[in-house]
N, CA and C atoms as a LAMMPS dump frame, in Angstrom:
ITEM: TIMESTEP
0
ITEM: NUMBER OF ATOMS
348
ITEM: BOX BOUNDS ff ff ff
-5.0000000000000000e+02 5.0000000000000000e+02
-5.0000000000000000e+02 5.0000000000000000e+02
-5.0000000000000000e+02 5.0000000000000000e+02
ITEM: ATOMS id mol type element x y z
1 1 1 N 152.187 375.068 -117.645
2 1 2 C 151.189 374.429 -118.664
3 1 3 C 150.43 375.625 -119.382
4 2 1 N 150.163 376.581 -118.693
5 2 2 C 149.376 377.742 -119.277
6 2 3 C 149.615 379.062 -118.376
7 3 1 N 149.636 380.132 -119.063
8 3 2 C 149.857 381.477 -118.435
9 3 3 C 148.651 382.308 -118.861
10 4 1 N 148.055 383.062 -117.926
11 4 2 C 146.911 383.861 -118.101
12 4 3 C 147.326 385.31 -117.678
13 5 1 N 147.07 386.282 -118.592
14 5 2 C 147.417 387.589 -118.189
15 5 3 C 146.216 388.554 -118.535
16 6 1 N 145.608 389.076 -117.331
17 6 2 C 144.618 390.046 -117.506
18 6 3 C 145.032 391.467 -117.729
19 7 1 N 144.223 392.127 -118.508
20 7 2 C 144.504 393.582 -118.777
21 7 3 C 143.206 394.309 -118.795
22 8 1 N 143.22 395.678 -118.756
23 8 2 C 141.897 396.481 -118.885
24 8 3 C 141.427 397.085 -117.639
25 9 1 N 141.945 396.648 -116.515
26 9 2 C 141.361 397.24 -115.232
27 9 3 C 141.701 398.745 -115.161
28 10 1 N 140.797 399.386 -114.509
29 10 2 C 140.776 400.766 -114.391
30 10 3 C 139.924 401.353 -113.159
31 11 1 N 140.115 402.646 -112.886
32 11 2 C 139.202 403.33 -112.003
33 11 3 C 138.121 403.958 -112.856
34 12 1 N 136.938 403.689 -112.54
35 12 2 C 135.824 404.202 -113.269
36 12 3 C 134.722 404.696 -112.399
37 13 1 N 133.649 405.454 -112.992
38 13 2 C 132.599 405.97 -112.073
39 13 3 C 131.434 405.04 -112.319
40 14 1 N 130.56 405.037 -111.322
41 14 2 C 129.277 404.234 -111.49
42 14 3 C 128.64 404.545 -112.749
43 15 1 N 128.131 403.461 -113.383
44 15 2 C 127.412 403.675 -114.726
45 15 3 C 128.264 403.503 -115.855
46 16 1 N 129.699 403.483 -115.677
47 16 2 C 130.618 403.39 -116.731
48 16 3 C 130.695 401.914 -117.357
49 17 1 N 131.345 401.742 -118.415
50 17 2 C 131.666 400.458 -118.953
51 17 3 C 133.12 400.225 -119.081
52 18 1 N 133.49 398.898 -119.094
53 18 2 C 134.918 398.549 -119.108
54 18 3 C 135.012 397.197 -119.675
55 19 1 N 136.049 396.964 -120.459
56 19 2 C 136.289 395.535 -120.989
57 19 3 C 137.646 395.069 -120.548
58 20 1 N 137.555 393.94 -119.774
59 20 2 C 138.801 393.164 -119.372
60 20 3 C 139.135 392.177 -120.443
61 21 1 N 140.405 391.929 -120.635
62 21 2 C 140.868 390.822 -121.491
63 21 3 C 141.775 389.864 -120.679
64 22 1 N 141.691 388.668 -121.202
65 22 2 C 142.544 387.628 -120.689
66 22 3 C 143.285 386.956 -121.827
67 23 1 N 144.531 387.219 -121.896
68 23 2 C 145.397 386.484 -122.939
69 23 3 C 145.945 385.167 -122.392
70 24 1 N 145.793 384.161 -123.095
71 24 2 C 146.177 382.832 -122.776
72 24 3 C 147.517 382.443 -123.566
73 25 1 N 148.286 381.76 -122.925
74 25 2 C 149.67 381.416 -123.582
75 25 3 C 149.535 380.345 -124.563
76 26 1 N 148.445 379.488 -124.411
77 26 2 C 148.188 378.408 -125.378
78 26 3 C 146.871 378.641 -126.083
79 27 1 N 146.767 377.798 -127.063
80 27 2 C 145.564 377.796 -127.789
81 27 3 C 144.237 377.541 -126.931
82 28 1 N 143.295 378.438 -126.889
83 28 2 C 142.19 378.137 -125.94
84 28 3 C 141.261 377.144 -126.685
85 29 1 N 141.492 376.801 -127.971
86 29 2 C 140.867 375.643 -128.56
87 29 3 C 141.16 374.321 -127.8
88 30 1 N 142.312 374.283 -127.122
89 30 2 C 142.653 373.096 -126.291
90 30 3 C 142.06 373.027 -124.928
91 31 1 N 141.276 374.085 -124.608
92 31 2 C 140.706 374.327 -123.286
93 31 3 C 139.235 374.09 -123.368
94 32 1 N 138.637 373.426 -122.379
95 32 2 C 137.141 373.235 -122.299
96 32 3 C 136.4 374.553 -122.007
97 33 1 N 136.872 375.175 -121.073
98 33 2 C 136.183 376.369 -120.56
99 33 3 C 137.133 377.342 -119.814
100 34 1 N 136.706 378.567 -119.687
101 34 2 C 137.41 379.633 -118.971
102 34 3 C 136.433 380.398 -118.258
103 35 1 N 136.875 381.176 -117.324
104 35 2 C 136.067 382.046 -116.476
105 35 3 C 136.72 383.215 -115.891
106 36 1 N 135.927 384.08 -115.464
107 36 2 C 136.335 385.208 -114.747
108 36 3 C 135.766 385.124 -113.27
109 37 1 N 136.672 385.407 -112.36
110 37 2 C 136.381 385.46 -110.9
111 37 3 C 136.702 386.881 -110.402
112 38 1 N 136.251 387.231 -109.27
113 38 2 C 136.627 388.5 -108.703
114 38 3 C 136.748 388.279 -107.194
115 39 1 N 137.483 389.117 -106.581
116 39 2 C 137.626 389.2 -105.136
117 39 3 C 137.671 390.621 -104.697
118 40 1 N 136.576 390.913 -103.93
119 40 2 C 136.513 392.323 -103.351
120 40 3 C 137.261 392.489 -102.077
121 41 1 N 137.638 393.504 -101.606
122 41 2 C 138.254 393.694 -100.357
123 41 3 C 137.504 393.078 -99.133
124 42 1 N 138.134 392.274 -98.451
125 42 2 C 137.524 391.587 -97.274
126 42 3 C 136.6 390.482 -97.61
127 43 1 N 136.404 390.146 -98.854
128 43 2 C 135.512 389.11 -99.253
129 43 3 C 136.27 387.927 -99.964
130 44 1 N 135.513 386.802 -100.039
131 44 2 C 136.097 385.659 -100.775
132 44 3 C 135.933 385.746 -102.257
133 45 1 N 136.82 385.111 -102.903
134 45 2 C 136.815 385.114 -104.376
135 45 3 C 135.462 384.529 -104.941
136 46 1 N 134.819 385.061 -105.797
137 46 2 C 133.616 384.587 -106.333
138 46 3 C 133.55 384.492 -107.843
139 47 1 N 132.879 383.491 -108.311
140 47 2 C 132.746 383.284 -109.804
141 47 3 C 131.81 384.376 -110.327
142 48 1 N 132.279 384.995 -111.466
143 48 2 C 131.615 386.068 -112.131
144 48 3 C 130.892 385.482 -113.442
145 49 1 N 131.723 384.79 -114.264
146 49 2 C 131.151 384.308 -115.572
147 49 3 C 132.077 383.268 -116.042
148 50 1 N 131.448 382.277 -116.74
149 50 2 C 132.211 381.189 -117.485
150 50 3 C 131.803 381.118 -118.909
151 51 1 N 132.702 380.529 -119.733
152 51 2 C 132.249 380.329 -121.08
153 51 3 C 132.948 379.009 -121.546
154 52 1 N 132.187 378.118 -122.229
155 52 2 C 132.667 376.999 -122.854
156 52 3 C 133.331 377.351 -124.152
157 53 1 N 134.527 377.036 -124.372
158 53 2 C 135.297 377.573 -125.512
159 53 3 C 134.718 376.971 -126.81
160 54 1 N 134.373 375.635 -126.882
161 54 2 C 133.872 375.016 -128.024
162 54 3 C 132.482 375.58 -128.459
163 55 1 N 131.517 375.43 -127.503
164 55 2 C 130.171 375.726 -127.979
165 55 3 C 129.774 377.153 -127.582
166 56 1 N 130.572 377.804 -126.748
167 56 2 C 130.24 379.234 -126.382
168 56 3 C 129.256 379.386 -125.327
169 57 1 N 128.844 378.258 -124.664
170 57 2 C 127.849 378.339 -123.585
171 57 3 C 128.354 379.181 -122.477
172 58 1 N 127.546 380.07 -121.908
173 58 2 C 128.062 380.957 -120.876
174 58 3 C 127.096 380.774 -119.645
175 59 1 N 127.649 381.181 -118.457
176 59 2 C 126.815 381.39 -117.27
177 59 3 C 127.323 382.49 -116.475
178 60 1 N 126.472 383.097 -115.754
179 60 2 C 126.86 384.344 -114.957
180 60 3 C 126.26 384.302 -113.585
181 61 1 N 127.062 384.876 -112.726
182 61 2 C 126.496 385.25 -111.435
183 61 3 C 125.261 386.026 -111.432
184 62 1 N 124.33 385.814 -110.565
185 62 2 C 123.085 386.587 -110.647
186 62 3 C 123.417 388.151 -110.495
187 63 1 N 124.419 388.467 -109.783
188 63 2 C 124.759 389.88 -109.589
189 63 3 C 125.171 390.608 -110.812
190 64 1 N 125.573 389.881 -111.943
191 64 2 C 126.12 390.516 -113.056
192 64 3 C 125.245 390.239 -114.291
193 65 1 N 124.293 389.382 -114.137
194 65 2 C 123.399 389.092 -115.29
195 65 3 C 122.721 390.338 -115.848
196 66 1 N 122.874 390.411 -117.215
197 66 2 C 122.227 391.579 -117.959
198 66 3 C 123.234 392.791 -117.953
199 67 1 N 124.374 392.735 -117.312
200 67 2 C 125.305 393.802 -117.287
201 67 3 C 126.654 393.413 -117.816
202 68 1 N 126.996 392.192 -117.617
203 68 2 C 128.332 391.682 -117.993
204 68 3 C 128.259 390.671 -119.137
205 69 1 N 129.099 390.563 -119.994
206 69 2 C 129.132 389.621 -121.074
207 69 3 C 130.541 389.025 -121.291
208 70 1 N 130.597 387.635 -121.136
209 70 2 C 131.859 386.96 -121.425
210 70 3 C 131.838 386.477 -122.833
211 71 1 N 133.01 386.592 -123.44
212 71 2 C 133.23 386.157 -124.862
213 71 3 C 134.649 385.754 -125.122
214 72 1 N 134.825 385.19 -126.239
215 72 2 C 136.194 384.646 -126.514
216 72 3 C 136.427 384.943 -128.051
217 73 1 N 137.773 385.061 -128.332
218 73 2 C 138.195 385.101 -129.652
219 73 3 C 139.377 384.098 -129.808
220 74 1 N 139.004 382.925 -130.463
221 74 2 C 139.944 381.745 -130.526
222 74 3 C 141.196 382.18 -131.189
223 75 1 N 140.978 382.971 -132.318
224 75 2 C 142.274 383.37 -133.102
225 75 3 C 143.301 384.164 -132.34
226 76 1 N 142.711 384.942 -131.317
227 76 2 C 143.563 385.745 -130.424
228 76 3 C 143.965 385.017 -129.166
229 77 1 N 143.391 383.784 -128.901
230 77 2 C 143.505 383.176 -127.614
231 77 3 C 143.203 384.051 -126.376
232 78 1 N 142.168 384.665 -126.629
233 78 2 C 141.758 385.75 -125.597
234 78 3 C 140.368 385.557 -125.111
235 79 1 N 140.062 385.812 -123.912
236 79 2 C 138.749 385.821 -123.389
237 79 3 C 138.453 387.245 -122.799
238 80 1 N 137.278 387.684 -123.012
239 80 2 C 136.963 389.07 -122.644
240 80 3 C 135.806 389.069 -121.606
241 81 1 N 135.753 390.062 -120.817
242 81 2 C 134.631 390.342 -120.023
243 81 3 C 134.236 391.827 -120.186
244 82 1 N 133.091 391.968 -120.852
245 82 2 C 132.591 393.287 -121.061
246 82 3 C 131.594 393.629 -119.914
247 83 1 N 131.897 394.76 -119.192
248 83 2 C 131.225 395.126 -117.988
249 83 3 C 130.483 396.505 -118.266
250 84 1 N 129.239 396.431 -118.139
251 84 2 C 128.548 397.639 -118.322
252 84 3 C 127.73 398.029 -117.06
253 85 1 N 127.228 399.277 -117.004
254 85 2 C 126.51 399.749 -115.891
255 85 3 C 127.214 399.377 -114.544
256 86 1 N 128.433 399.693 -114.445
257 86 2 C 129.29 399.224 -113.309
258 86 3 C 128.701 399.974 -112.019
259 87 1 N 128.658 399.256 -111.015
260 87 2 C 128.353 399.582 -109.737
261 87 3 C 129.516 399.523 -108.68
262 88 1 N 129.363 400.416 -107.628
263 88 2 C 130.466 400.363 -106.621
264 88 3 C 130.79 398.984 -106.086
265 89 1 N 129.721 398.062 -106.001
266 89 2 C 129.936 396.76 -105.504
267 89 3 C 130.597 395.914 -106.453
268 90 1 N 130.861 396.308 -107.707
269 90 2 C 131.624 395.568 -108.66
270 90 3 C 133.203 395.761 -108.349
271 91 1 N 133.533 396.684 -107.513
272 91 2 C 134.912 396.933 -107.253
273 91 3 C 135.631 395.661 -106.697
274 92 1 N 136.594 395.193 -107.372
275 92 2 C 137.343 393.996 -107.075
276 92 3 C 138.501 393.8 -107.894
277 93 1 N 139.37 392.87 -107.531
278 93 2 C 140.391 392.376 -108.508
279 93 3 C 139.794 391.227 -109.318
280 94 1 N 139.933 391.337 -110.529
281 94 2 C 139.213 390.301 -111.45
282 94 3 C 140.329 389.344 -112.021
283 95 1 N 140.01 388.043 -111.777
284 95 2 C 141.083 387.087 -112.116
285 95 3 C 140.493 386.139 -113.346
286 96 1 N 141.261 385.898 -114.285
287 96 2 C 140.999 384.896 -115.217
288 96 3 C 141.409 383.564 -114.785
289 97 1 N 140.605 382.585 -115.135
290 97 2 C 140.817 381.253 -114.624
291 97 3 C 140.429 380.145 -115.699
292 98 1 N 141.215 379.149 -115.564
293 98 2 C 140.828 377.856 -116.316
294 98 3 C 141.383 376.664 -115.563
295 99 1 N 140.726 375.567 -115.757
296 99 2 C 141.178 374.288 -115.126
297 99 3 C 141.539 373.348 -116.114
298 100 1 N 142.707 372.688 -115.976
299 100 2 C 143.298 371.665 -116.839
300 100 3 C 143.705 370.576 -116.05
301 101 1 N 143.047 369.406 -116.301
302 101 2 C 143.419 368.096 -115.491
303 101 3 C 143.328 368.342 -113.971
304 102 1 N 142.324 369.06 -113.536
305 102 2 C 142.027 369.301 -112.139
306 102 3 C 143.033 370.218 -111.526
307 103 1 N 143.744 371.014 -112.304
308 103 2 C 144.597 372.118 -111.767
309 103 3 C 144.168 373.377 -112.169
310 104 1 N 143.927 374.253 -111.252
311 104 2 C 143.434 375.594 -111.609
312 104 3 C 144.669 376.486 -111.91
313 105 1 N 144.374 377.349 -112.945
314 105 2 C 145.438 378.221 -113.42
315 105 3 C 144.749 379.659 -113.302
316 106 1 N 145.473 380.669 -112.718
317 106 2 C 145.011 381.977 -112.558
318 106 3 C 145.879 383.038 -113.208
319 107 1 N 145.252 384.103 -113.596
320 107 2 C 146.107 385.265 -113.853
321 107 3 C 146.422 386.031 -112.596
322 108 1 N 147.201 387.014 -112.712
323 108 2 C 147.557 387.786 -111.524
324 108 3 C 146.611 388.868 -111.104
325 109 1 N 145.581 389.076 -111.864
326 109 2 C 144.423 389.895 -111.563
327 109 3 C 144.573 391.23 -112.184
328 110 1 N 143.285 391.872 -112.334
329 110 2 C 143.176 393.212 -112.879
330 110 3 C 142.267 394.008 -111.894
331 111 1 N 142.737 395.188 -111.374
332 111 2 C 141.872 395.843 -110.503
333 111 3 C 140.876 396.649 -111.272
334 112 1 N 139.635 396.514 -110.837
335 112 2 C 138.521 397.43 -111.285
336 112 3 C 137.987 398.158 -110.01
337 113 1 N 138.069 399.472 -110.07
338 113 2 C 137.592 400.186 -108.959
339 113 3 C 136.416 401.049 -109.482
340 114 1 N 135.266 401.082 -108.8
341 114 2 C 134.053 401.801 -109.327
342 114 3 C 133.806 402.785 -108.138
343 115 1 N 133.986 403.966 -108.457
344 115 2 C 133.772 405.01 -107.298
345 115 3 C 133.555 406.346 -107.868
346 116 1 N 132.692 407.11 -107.229
347 116 2 C 132.455 408.482 -107.653
348 116 3 C 133.346 409.477 -106.835
């Protein structure tokens, strides 16, 4: 139904910035919302940020508010996650997600490692 491909993961130092991209195989105009999740080593997957495609409403986990920004480009069928002031605790595999008719679709993940 849909394929999601993340890109932009990297090894960075604390305080650095990074932008992740999620390319969607279908028009994101057909989708209500998309989100970013992350899973750190030894931890459960957690929601990072979501965006409503139509109206652009966003929400963020408390741990990333003020540092991360989710956005979308409908023409490119792409959702972004701009990450600023990265901390070691942000280290995780970041996954793009959407739900269509109660079915979750996930990208394969992009590794973000924050270490000095």
